[in-house]
C-alpha positions as CSV (number, residue, x, y, z in Angstrom):
1,M,164.9,19.3,72.9
2,R,161.5,20.1,74.4
3,A,158.5,21.8,72.9
4,D,154.7,21.9,73.5
5,V,152.8,20.9,70.4
6,R,149.1,20.6,71.0
7,G,146.4,19.5,68.7
8,K,148.8,17.4,66.5
9,G,148.3,14.0,68.1
10,Y,150.6,14.4,71.2
11,T,152.1,16.9,73.5
12,V,155.9,16.9,73.4
13,S,156.2,18.1,77.0
14,S,154.4,15.0,78.2
15,S,156.3,12.0,79.5
16,R,158.7,10.5,77.0
17,A,157.3,7.0,77.5
18,T,153.8,8.1,76.5
19,R,155.2,10.0,73.5
20,R,157.2,7.1,72.3
21,T,154.3,4.7,72.6
22,Q,152.1,7.1,70.6
23,L,154.7,7.6,67.9
24,A,155.5,4.0,67.5
25,A,151.9,3.3,66.6
26,Q,151.7,5.9,63.9
27,P,152.1,5.3,60.1
28,A,155.2,6.9,58.4
29,T,153.3,9.9,57.0
30,T,152.0,10.8,60.4
31,L,155.4,10.3,61.9
32,Q,156.8,12.8,59.4
33,E,154.1,15.3,60.4
34,Q,154.8,14.7,64.1
35,A,158.5,15.3,63.5
36,Y,157.7,18.4,61.4
37,E,155.5,19.9,64.1
38,F,158.1,19.1,66.8
39,V,161.0,20.8,65.1
40,K,158.9,23.7,63.9
41,A,157.7,24.3,67.5
42,Q,161.4,24.3,68.6
43,I,162.1,27.0,66.0
44,M,159.1,29.1,66.8
45,N,159.7,29.0,70.5
46,L,163.4,29.7,70.2
47,D,164.4,26.4,71.7
48,L,166.3,26.1,68.5
49,K,167.9,29.5,67.9
50,P,169.0,31.2,64.6
51,G,172.3,29.6,63.5
52,Q,171.8,26.5,65.7
53,Y,172.1,23.1,64.1
54,V,169.7,20.1,64.3
55,T,170.2,16.7,62.8
56,D,167.9,13.9,61.7
57,S,169.6,11.5,64.2
58,Q,169.2,13.9,67.0
59,V,165.4,14.3,66.4
60,A,164.9,10.6,65.7
61,S,166.6,9.7,69.0
62,E,164.5,12.2,70.9
63,L,161.2,11.0,69.4
64,K,162.3,7.3,69.2
65,I,161.4,7.0,65.6
66,S,163.4,6.2,62.5
67,R,165.5,8.8,60.7
68,T,163.5,8.6,57.4
69,P,160.3,10.5,58.5
70,V,162.5,13.0,60.4
71,R,164.7,13.6,57.3
72,E,161.6,14.3,55.2
73,A,160.3,16.7,57.9
74,L,163.5,18.6,58.0
75,R,163.5,18.8,54.2
76,R,160.0,20.2,54.3
77,L,161.1,22.9,56.8
78,E,164.0,23.6,54.5
79,Q,161.6,24.2,51.6
80,E,159.7,26.6,53.8
81,G,162.8,28.5,54.5
82,L,163.1,27.8,58.2
83,L,166.1,25.5,57.9
84,V,169.2,25.5,55.7
85,N,170.9,22.2,54.8
86,Q,174.6,22.1,55.6
87,A,176.6,19.2,54.3
88,R,177.8,16.8,57.0
89,R,176.5,19.1,59.7
90,G,172.8,18.8,59.5
91,W,170.2,21.6,59.2
92,K,170.8,25.1,60.5
93,V,168.0,27.3,61.7
94,Y,167.8,30.2,59.2
95,A,168.8,33.6,60.6
96,L,166.8,36.6,59.3
97,S,168.7,39.6,58.1
98,L,167.3,43.1,57.9
99,D,166.8,42.7,54.1
100,D,164.8,39.5,54.9
101,I,162.5,41.5,57.1
102,H,161.9,44.2,54.4
103,Q,161.2,41.5,51.8
104,I,158.7,39.7,54.1
105,F,156.8,42.9,54.8
106,D,156.9,43.9,51.1
107,I,155.0,40.7,50.3
108,K,152.7,40.9,53.3
109,I,151.7,44.5,52.5
110,A,150.8,43.5,48.9
111,I,149.0,40.3,49.7
112,E,147.1,41.4,52.8
113,G,146.0,44.6,51.2
114,L,144.4,42.6,48.4
115,I,142.9,40.2,51.0
116,A,141.3,43.1,52.9
117,R,139.8,44.4,49.7
118,Q,138.4,41.0,48.8
119,A,137.1,40.5,52.4
120,A,135.1,43.8,52.1
121,D,133.0,42.1,49.4
122,C,131.8,39.4,51.8
123,R,128.3,40.0,53.1
124,D,128.2,36.8,55.2
125,E,126.6,38.0,58.5
126,K,128.0,35.1,60.5
127,L,131.6,35.8,59.4
128,Q,131.0,39.5,60.0
129,N,129.9,38.8,63.6
130,K,132.9,36.6,64.1
131,L,135.1,39.4,63.0
132,R,133.5,41.9,65.4
133,A,133.9,39.3,68.2
134,A,137.6,38.8,67.5
135,M,138.1,42.6,67.5
136,K,136.4,42.8,70.9
137,D,138.6,40.0,72.2
138,M,141.7,42.0,71.2
139,E,140.4,45.0,73.0
140,R,139.7,43.0,76.2
141,A,143.2,41.4,76.0
142,V,144.7,44.9,76.0
143,E,142.6,45.9,79.0
144,R,144.0,42.9,80.8
145,D,147.5,43.4,79.4
146,D,147.4,39.7,78.3
147,D,149.9,39.1,75.5
148,T,148.9,35.5,74.9
149,A,145.2,36.3,74.6
150,W,145.9,39.2,72.3
151,Q,148.0,37.1,70.0
152,E,145.3,34.4,69.9
153,A,142.6,37.0,69.1
154,D,144.8,38.6,66.5
155,R,145.4,35.3,64.8
156,T,141.7,34.5,64.8
157,L,140.8,37.9,63.4
158,H,143.2,37.5,60.5
159,Q,142.0,34.0,59.8
160,I,138.4,35.3,59.6
161,I,139.5,38.0,57.1
162,F,141.1,35.3,55.0
163,E,138.0,33.2,55.2
164,M,135.9,36.2,54.2
165,A,138.2,36.8,51.2
166,G,138.0,33.1,50.2
167,N,141.6,33.1,49.1
168,E,143.3,30.0,50.5
169,R,146.5,30.3,48.5
170,A,147.1,33.8,49.8
171,A,146.5,32.7,53.3
172,S,149.1,29.9,52.9
173,I,151.7,32.4,51.7
174,V,151.1,34.8,54.5
175,Q,151.2,32.0,57.1
176,N,154.6,31.0,55.8
177,L,155.8,34.6,56.0
178,N,154.5,34.9,59.5
179,D,156.3,31.7,60.6
180,H,159.5,33.4,59.5
181,W,159.2,36.4,61.8
182,H,157.2,34.7,64.6
183,R,160.2,34.5,66.9
184,L,160.7,38.2,66.6
185,R,157.0,38.9,67.2
186,I,157.1,37.7,70.7
187,G,159.6,40.3,71.9
188,F,158.1,42.9,69.5
189,L,154.7,42.7,71.2
190,A,156.3,43.2,74.6
191,M,157.4,46.7,73.5
192,Q,155.8,49.4,75.5
193,G,152.5,50.4,74.0
194,R,152.7,48.2,70.9
195,K,149.4,46.4,71.5
196,E,147.7,49.7,72.4
197,R,148.9,51.3,69.2
198,S,148.0,48.2,67.2
199,N,144.3,47.9,68.2
200,P,143.1,51.2,66.7
201,E,144.9,50.2,63.5
202,H,143.1,46.9,63.4
203,A,139.8,48.5,64.3
204,A,140.2,50.9,61.3
205,F,140.6,48.1,58.7
206,V,138.0,45.9,60.4
207,D,135.5,48.7,60.3
208,S,136.2,49.3,56.6
209,I,135.7,45.6,55.8
210,L,132.4,45.5,57.7
211,R,131.2,48.6,55.8
212,G,132.2,47.0,52.5
213,D,134.7,49.7,51.6
214,G,137.5,47.7,49.9
215,D,139.6,50.7,49.0
216,E,139.8,52.0,52.6
217,A,140.3,48.5,54.0
218,Q,143.2,47.9,51.8
219,R,144.7,51.3,52.6
220,Q,144.3,50.8,56.4
221,I,145.8,47.3,56.6
222,Q,148.7,48.4,54.5
223,S,149.2,51.4,56.7
224,H,149.1,49.1,59.8
225,L,151.7,46.7,58.3
226,G,153.9,49.6,57.3
227,N,153.9,50.8,60.9
228,V,154.7,47.3,62.2
229,R,157.7,47.1,59.8
230,Q,158.9,50.6,60.8
231,E,158.9,49.8,64.5
232,L,160.3,46.3,64.0
233,V,163.2,47.6,61.9
234,R,163.9,50.3,64.5
235,L,164.0,47.7,67.2
236,L,166.4,45.5,65.3
237,V,168.7,48.2,64.2
238,N,169.0,49.9,67.6
239,L,168.7,47.0,70.1
240,V,169.3,43.6,68.5
241,L,171.5,43.4,65.3
242,P,174.5,45.3,66.8
243,Y,174.8,42.5,69.4
244,V,174.4,39.4,67.2
245,E,176.6,37.9,64.5
246,T,174.3,35.6,62.5
247,G,171.0,37.5,62.2
248,V,167.8,36.9,64.2
């Protein structure tokens, strides 16, 4: 297994010798975090595909660490809903169904609508300027047709909105939901015109937040998420689910 995990103490795609030396010097709790980030990156990047199995011994062998921190990492991913424990077989990557997608977006629409409303009450000029800058970055990314830059700007923009709302618990819930459909998002954004359609939707709720109009901010972000769900479901029903057995 290979993955690129930056900013967590090591890069998995670096030489194995370097990685093993770094891991061997880490305390158990840090090793658990390293194993967690390693496997999670595998799932996010589709190196571990829906329905595929991973075992603690497999990961421990790859990272040259004991099975105990790996087992705890896999249990944590199980609690987050990304893995399912299968007796005597290991952990299976959870495969999303169409019903899962609807449930994820039901919750996102409710929570992110509330967050946008709360963010509109924030009058912190520094945060407001950061929000404007993130929106500009998204627009420049569309002009360059740069998917990676657009995703990074989009992630930053939503983080700023959560910061403006001051609701860390809601941010944590939404992040977990986003982790679940991240692997679908990569292909979804490659759809013709999706980024171009998304930017005006973002600009609408960003403008409402900056004007302090919580009602309109909530309405606009919920409308945006509804559009995302509608297009994603259409993609899955017509082009993906008919050709897979275990979900996505």
